[in-house]
One Martini backbone bead per residue (centre of mass of N, CA, C, O) as a GRO file, in nm:
protein
  160
    1MET     BB    1  12.558   5.181  14.038
    2ASP     BB    2  12.310   5.167  13.826
    3VAL     BB    3  12.298   5.270  13.479
    4ALA     BB    4  12.142   5.465  13.231
    5LEU     BB    5  12.129   5.538  12.893
    6THR     BB    6  11.990   5.849  12.764
    7THR     BB    7  11.813   6.027  12.526
    8CYS     BB    8  11.717   6.336  12.454
    9PRO     BB    9  11.435   6.442  12.274
   10ALA     BB   10  11.506   6.758  12.271
   11CYS     BB   11  11.857   6.774  12.252
   12GLY     BB   12  12.039   6.484  12.235
   13LYS     BB   13  12.148   6.421  12.501
   14THR     BB   14  12.334   6.229  12.709
   15ASN     BB   15  12.220   6.035  12.991
   16ARG     BB   16  12.263   5.956  13.332
   17VAL     BB   17  12.056   5.707  13.487
   18PRO     BB   18  11.950   5.589  13.757
   19ALA     BB   19  11.788   5.292  13.817
   20GLN     BB   20  11.685   5.436  14.111
   21ALA     BB   21  11.524   5.676  14.048
   22ALA     BB   22  11.372   5.953  14.181
   23GLY     BB   23  11.156   6.014  13.985
   24ARG     BB   24  11.170   6.210  13.722
   25PRO     BB   25  11.372   6.227  13.467
   26ARG     BB   26  11.622   6.473  13.373
   27CYS     BB   27  11.782   6.678  13.186
   28GLY     BB   28  12.094   6.827  13.231
   29ASN     BB   29  12.062   7.046  13.003
   30CYS     BB   30  11.718   7.116  12.950
   31LYS     BB   31  11.503   6.963  13.158
   32ALA     BB   32  11.373   6.743  13.023
   33ASP     BB   33  11.200   6.478  12.989
   34LEU     BB   34  11.272   6.144  13.034
   35PRO     BB   35  11.299   5.842  12.965
   36TRP     BB   36  11.207   5.544  13.120
   37ILE     BB   37  11.495   5.347  13.207
   38VAL     BB   38  11.529   5.033  13.355
   39ALA     BB   39  11.745   4.823  13.548
   40ALA     BB   40  11.614   4.539  13.648
   41GLY     BB   41  11.565   4.395  13.958
   42ASP     BB   42  11.421   4.230  14.197
   43ALA     BB   43  11.349   4.478  14.377
   44ASP     BB   44  11.261   4.696  14.150
   45PHE     BB   45  11.054   4.547  13.978
   46ALA     BB   46  10.814   4.536  14.171
   47ALA     BB   47  10.795   4.838  14.226
   48VAL     BB   48  10.748   4.932  13.938
   49ALA     BB   49  10.501   4.751  13.861
   50GLU     BB   50  10.320   4.834  14.118
   51GLN     BB   51  10.373   5.178  14.136
   52SER     BB   52  10.312   5.271  13.863
   53PRO     BB   53  10.120   5.525  13.697
   54VAL     BB   54  10.239   5.391  13.446
   55PRO     BB   55  10.331   5.220  13.205
   56VAL     BB   56  10.501   4.890  13.178
   57LEU     BB   57  10.789   4.790  12.995
   58VAL     BB   58  10.946   4.463  12.938
   59ASP     BB   59  11.281   4.344  12.865
   60PHE     BB   60  11.383   4.025  12.809
   61TRP     BB   61  11.738   3.956  12.815
   62ALA     BB   62  12.057   3.892  12.632
   63ASP     BB   63  12.377   3.936  12.513
   64TRP     BB   64  12.385   3.654  12.334
   65CYS     BB   65  12.123   3.754  12.184
   66GLY     BB   66  12.041   3.833  11.872
   67PRO     BB   67  11.742   3.932  11.887
   68CYS     BB   68  11.797   4.126  12.121
   69ARG     BB   69  12.001   4.309  11.972
   70ALA     BB   70  11.800   4.381  11.738
   71PHE     BB   71  11.573   4.508  11.935
   72ALA     BB   72  11.705   4.738  12.101
   73PRO     BB   73  11.668   4.986  11.907
   74VAL     BB   74  11.361   4.976  11.908
   75TYR     BB   75  11.322   5.012  12.210
   76ASP     BB   76  11.476   5.278  12.239
   77SER     BB   77  11.323   5.448  12.031
   78THR     BB   78  11.042   5.419  12.161
   79SER     BB   79  11.115   5.542  12.437
   80GLN     BB   80  11.159   5.835  12.321
   81LYS     BB   81  10.834   5.862  12.235
   82HIS     BB   82  10.755   5.764  12.560
   83PRO     BB   83  10.758   5.942  12.852
   84ASP     BB   84  10.474   5.788  12.967
   85VAL     BB   85  10.678   5.540  12.998
   86VAL     BB   86  10.807   5.248  13.129
   87PHE     BB   87  11.134   5.114  13.061
   88GLY     BB   88  11.246   4.783  13.090
   89LYS     BB   89  11.545   4.586  13.177
   90VAL     BB   90  11.617   4.229  13.174
   91ASP     BB   91  11.885   4.039  13.267
   92THR     BB   92  11.879   3.693  13.261
   93GLU     BB   93  12.168   3.640  13.369
   94LYS     BB   94  12.158   3.828  13.632
   95GLU     BB   95  11.819   3.753  13.665
   96GLN     BB   96  11.725   3.444  13.709
   97GLN     BB   97  11.501   3.454  13.926
   98LEU     BB   98  11.319   3.659  13.784
   99ALA     BB   99  11.281   3.500  13.521
  100ALA     BB  100  11.154   3.252  13.659
  101ALA     BB  101  10.916   3.403  13.799
  102ALA     BB  102  10.814   3.510  13.500
  103GLY     BB  103  10.839   3.261  13.293
  104ILE     BB  104  11.097   3.250  13.124
  105ARG     BB  105  11.175   3.067  12.805
  106SER     BB  106  11.230   3.317  12.611
  107ILE     BB  107  11.431   3.525  12.395
  108PRO     BB  108  11.268   3.771  12.376
  109THR     BB  109  11.054   3.926  12.629
  110LEU     BB  110  10.741   4.078  12.660
  111MET     BB  111  10.609   4.311  12.904
  112ALA     BB  112  10.292   4.443  13.042
  113PHE     BB  113  10.197   4.705  13.272
  114ARG     BB  114   9.891   4.794  13.463
  115GLU     BB  115   9.812   4.847  13.765
  116ASN     BB  116   9.941   4.559  13.844
  117VAL     BB  117   9.888   4.436  13.547
  118LEU     BB  118   9.914   4.183  13.330
  119VAL     BB  119   9.860   4.265  12.967
  120PHE     BB  120  10.143   4.145  12.850
  121SER     BB  121  10.287   3.841  12.683
  122GLN     BB  122  10.583   3.791  12.467
  123PRO     BB  123  10.770   3.625  12.259
  124GLY     BB  124  10.974   3.814  12.077
  125ALA     BB  125  11.038   4.020  11.826
  126LEU     BB  126  10.976   4.347  11.715
  127ASN     BB  127  10.889   4.580  11.521
  128GLY     BB  128  10.841   4.907  11.523
  129GLN     BB  129  10.533   4.907  11.454
  130GLN     BB  130  10.447   4.688  11.657
  131PHE     BB  131  10.552   4.832  11.911
  132GLU     BB  132  10.387   5.087  11.886
  133GLN     BB  133  10.112   4.944  11.898
  134LEU     BB  134  10.150   4.826  12.176
  135VAL     BB  135  10.187   5.084  12.335
  136ASP     BB  136   9.915   5.211  12.253
  137ALA     BB  137   9.734   4.979  12.361
  138VAL     BB  138   9.820   4.999  12.658
  139LYS     BB  139   9.740   5.300  12.697
  140ALA     BB  140   9.423   5.243  12.597
  141LEU     BB  141   9.329   5.095  12.824
  142ASP     BB  142   9.052   4.982  13.012
  143MET     BB  143   9.097   4.938  13.348
  144GLU     BB  144   8.819   4.875  13.454
  145LYS     BB  145   8.779   4.625  13.278
  146VAL     BB  146   9.029   4.472  13.364
  147HIS     BB  147   8.961   4.455  13.668
  148ALA     BB  148   8.692   4.309  13.628
  149GLU     BB  149   8.811   4.057  13.489
  150VAL     BB  150   8.999   3.974  13.714
  151ALA     BB  151   8.781   3.939  13.933
  152LYS     BB  152   8.622   3.725  13.782
  153GLN     BB  153   8.850   3.512  13.761
  154GLN     BB  154   8.904   3.488  14.066
  155ALA     BB  155   8.619   3.391  14.139
  156GLU     BB  156   8.622   3.137  13.965
  157ASN     BB  157   8.875   3.006  14.095
  158ALA     BB  158   8.758   2.994  14.390
  159THR     BB  159   8.512   2.785  14.303
  160GLN     BB  160   8.712   2.534  14.199
   0.00000   0.00000   0.00000
């Protein structure tokens, strides 16, 4: 079973969280909510992106990628500050079909989903401030407007 290591923002203890944990992970030491970081594979990626009641940010990366390794501490640090967001990591070497289906052409690539809608996709690493701004912007989206715009685009595409 895949596990992710995450540090509790309340007490600082490192916790092993199953990648397919049911429900909100909690610290084994102090019982505080832990940041959700999932190591997404084909099966759980769709379920997390489609069913999550909170925003989902996904980092497509590979171990051999220097910019990916440089961005990892920024990603992990930001995840500690936002327990109300699911942070996923997809290893493009292990999940080649998933990366191809997502249209990944370069890494790292960040994607953000809200209510099963892709609201952000961009290749390249961000610095800490840029990533914080992205997370805040995704959380602040007016999803009624987003869904209305998606429906409008789908209707336009259907008539063409």
